[in-house]
C-alpha positions in Angstrom: 172.9 145.1 172.5 170.1 143.0 170.9 170.3 139.7 172.9 166.9 140.4 174.4 165.4 140.1 170.9 167.6 137.2 169.9 166.2 135.1 172.8 162.8 134.1 171.5 160.5 132.5 173.9 158.5 129.4 172.8 158.6 130.5 169.2 156.7 133.7 170.0 157.1 136.3 167.3 158.6 139.7 167.6 157.4 143.0 166.2 159.8 145.8 165.1 159.0 149.5 164.5 161.0 151.7 162.2 159.9 155.2 163.3 161.2 157.8 160.8 160.7 161.5 160.2 158.0 160.9 157.5 156.9 157.3 157.7 156.5 154.6 160.3 156.8 150.9 159.4 155.6 148.1 161.8 156.5 144.5 160.9 155.8 141.3 162.8 157.6 138.0 162.3 156.1 134.5 162.4 153.6 132.6 160.3 150.9 135.2 160.5 153.1 138.0 159.3 151.8 141.5 159.9 152.8 144.8 158.4 151.8 148.4 158.5 153.2 151.5 156.8 151.8 155.0 157.3 152.6 158.6 158.2 154.8 158.8 161.3 153.0 159.6 164.5 156.3 160.6 166.1 157.5 159.3 169.5 154.6 160.9 171.3 152.0 159.2 169.1 153.6 155.8 168.9 151.8 154.2 171.9 148.4 155.2 170.4 149.4 153.7 167.0 150.5 150.4 168.6 147.2 150.3 170.5 145.3 150.4 167.3 147.5 147.9 165.6 147.4 145.4 168.5 143.6 145.6 168.4 143.5 145.1 164.6 146.0 142.2 164.8 144.4 140.7 167.9 147.7 140.8 169.8 148.3 140.9 173.5 151.5 141.5 175.4 151.9 137.8 176.1 151.6 136.9 172.4 155.0 138.3 171.7 158.6 137.6 172.6 159.7 141.2 172.2 159.2 144.6 170.6 162.0 146.4 168.9 161.8 150.1 168.1 164.3 152.0 165.9 163.4 155.7 166.4 164.5 158.9 164.9 165.7 161.4 167.5 166.4 158.8 170.2 170.1 158.9 171.3 170.7 159.0 175.0 170.3 156.1 177.4 167.7 158.1 179.3 165.6 158.7 176.1 165.7 155.0 175.3 164.7 153.9 178.7 161.8 156.5 178.9 160.3 155.2 175.6 160.8 151.6 176.5 158.9 152.2 179.8 156.0 153.8 177.8 155.8 150.7 175.6 156.0 148.0 178.3 152.4 147.1 177.9 152.9 145.9 174.3 155.5 143.1 174.9 157.5 141.4 177.7 160.7 142.8 176.3 161.2 146.2 174.7 164.4 147.3 173.0 164.7 150.9 171.8 167.7 152.1 169.7 168.1 155.0 167.3 166.9 154.5 163.7 170.4 155.1 162.3 172.0 152.5 164.6 169.4 149.9 163.5 169.9 150.8 159.9 173.7 150.5 160.3 173.5 147.1 162.0 170.9 145.8 159.4 173.0 147.1 156.5 176.6 146.3 157.6 176.2 144.1 160.7 179.4 144.1 162.8 181.6 145.3 159.9 183.4 148.6 160.4 182.4 151.3 158.0 179.9 154.1 157.5 176.2 154.1 157.1 174.8 157.1 155.3 171.1 157.7 155.9 169.3 160.3 153.8 165.6 160.6 153.8 163.6 163.5 155.2 166.7 164.2 157.3 170.3 163.1 157.0 173.0 161.6 159.2 176.2 159.4 158.8 177.1 156.9 161.4 180.6 155.4 161.5 181.9 152.4 163.4 185.5 151.4 163.8 187.1 148.0 164.4 186.7 148.3 168.1 182.9 149.0 167.9 183.2 152.7 168.7 180.6 154.9 167.0 181.1 158.3 165.3 178.2 160.4 164.2 178.0 163.3 161.8 174.8 165.3 161.1 171.4 164.2 162.4 170.7 167.6 164.1 167.4 168.2 162.4 166.3 170.8 159.9 167.2 173.9 162.0 170.9 172.9 162.6 171.6 170.2 160.1 170.0 167.6 157.7 172.5 168.8 155.0 171.9 166.9 151.8 168.6 165.5 152.9 165.3 165.5 151.0 164.2 168.4 153.2 167.4 170.4 152.3 166.8 169.8 148.6 163.2 171.0 148.8 164.2 174.0 150.8 167.0 174.9 148.3 164.4 174.5 145.5 162.1 176.9 147.2 164.9 179.4 147.8 165.8 179.2 144.1 162.4 180.7 143.3 161.6 177.6 141.3 157.9 177.7 142.3 155.4 180.6 142.7 155.9 182.6 145.9 152.3 181.9 147.0 152.8 178.2 146.7 156.1 178.4 148.5 154.6 180.3 151.4 151.7 177.7 151.6 154.3 174.9 151.9 156.4 176.8 154.5 153.5 177.6 156.8 151.8 174.2 156.7 151.6 172.3 160.0 153.6 169.5 158.3 155.9 171.8 156.5 159.0 169.6 156.9 157.4 166.6 155.2 155.8 168.7 152.5 159.1 170.4 151.7 161.0 167.1 151.7 158.4 165.7 149.3 159.7 168.2 146.6 163.0 166.3 146.4 161.9 163.6 143.8 160.7 166.3 141.5 164.0 168.2 141.8 165.9 165.0 141.0 163.8 164.3 138.0 164.3 167.8 136.7 168.0 167.5 137.2 168.1 164.4 135.1 166.3 166.3 132.3 169.0 169.0 132.4 167.3 171.7 134.4 170.3 173.9 135.5 168.8 175.0 138.9 167.8 171.4 139.7 171.2 170.1 138.8 172.9 172.7 141.0 170.6 171.9 144.0 171.2 168.1 143.5 175.0 168.5 143.2 175.1 170.6 146.4 173.1 167.9 148.2 175.5 165.2 147.0 178.5 167.1 148.2 176.9 167.7 151.6 176.2 164.0 152.0 179.8 163.2 151.0 181.0 165.6 153.8 178.9 163.7 156.3 180.6 160.4 155.3 184.1 162.0 155.6 183.3 163.3 159.1 181.9 160.0 160.3 184.8 158.1 158.8 187.4 160.3 160.6 191.1 159.4 160.2 190.2 156.0 158.6 189.5 157.7 155.3 193.2 158.0 154.7 193.8 154.2 154.9 192.1 151.2 153.4 188.8 151.6 151.4 185.9 152.3 153.7 182.8 150.1 153.6 179.9 152.5 153.0 176.3 151.4 152.9 173.1 153.5 152.8 169.5 153.8 153.9 166.7 156.3 153.4 164.4 157.0 150.5 166.7 159.6 148.9 169.5 157.2 148.5 167.2 154.6 147.0 167.7 156.6 143.8 170.8 154.9 142.2 171.7 157.9 140.1 171.6 160.3 143.1 173.6 157.8 145.2 176.3 157.4 142.4 176.7 161.2 142.6 177.5 161.0 146.3 180.1 158.3 145.6 181.7 160.5 142.9 181.8 163.4 145.3 183.7 161.3 147.8 186.2 160.0 145.2 186.9 163.5 144.0 187.9 164.2 147.5 190.4 161.4 147.4 188.3 159.2 149.8 188.5 155.5 148.9 185.2 153.7 149.4 183.7 150.3 148.9 179.9 150.7 148.5 178.1 147.8 150.2 174.5 147.0 149.3 172.4 147.0 152.5 171.9 143.4 153.8 168.5 144.2 155.3 166.4 147.0 156.6 165.8 148.1 160.1 162.1 147.1 159.8 162.9 143.5 159.1 162.4 141.2 162.2 165.0 138.7 160.9 167.6 141.4 160.7 167.0 142.3 164.4 167.3 138.6 165.4 170.7 138.3 163.6 172.2 141.4 165.3 174.7 140.7 168.1 
């Protein structure tokens, strides 16, 4: 999958993009390491963002070996090819994969298991010993994203935990999804302090994420312990993450939590992927 990135030409660096639902991270390898983090421009706005960064960093297409893009919402071969074509002017080689695939490979490498990603959205991606993928969730806020930061924020609004005028302001904002997802850290803090509504919302999110892992694992959950790693801002919270593991074990699922080896926005992780 990633041989194009692994073949570096004349020591030229690579640049990788982690394009999420809330944030975008752009990181370059090499001696003059470059990095950018900011609000996501989405797939449509990515070329304009890279134009600005290439000017700021004094880069041209021929300065790089490759550009790797891990994007939210990119799944089909046609979607990958279309975005790669739009980005050809930035590097001689462009590789586009989904953000969750990149996160899985960076976290677990070629090891079979499940990657649970929970940030603004949520998805679980499983891989068996033959390299076959199984996906659960990842359908966006209208059809899915169960257990995500967005779902926690939405449940908090539905629980009448903030004044109706403020709730309506959030729900009708142009960036409503990101604003509602941004409520999640407050809900988790209140849950730790014993707030009954916040604890209920948090517990429901943990059970929803456990269900995604079960679905992505498939029949393997009945055999040996499953290697489970994680990505996304929501699962960076160790207490919240531990609650997801407890929810899985209560269901009789044997898991082996694996600390992520790297992140999708690490050039060295992309180079090591095979």
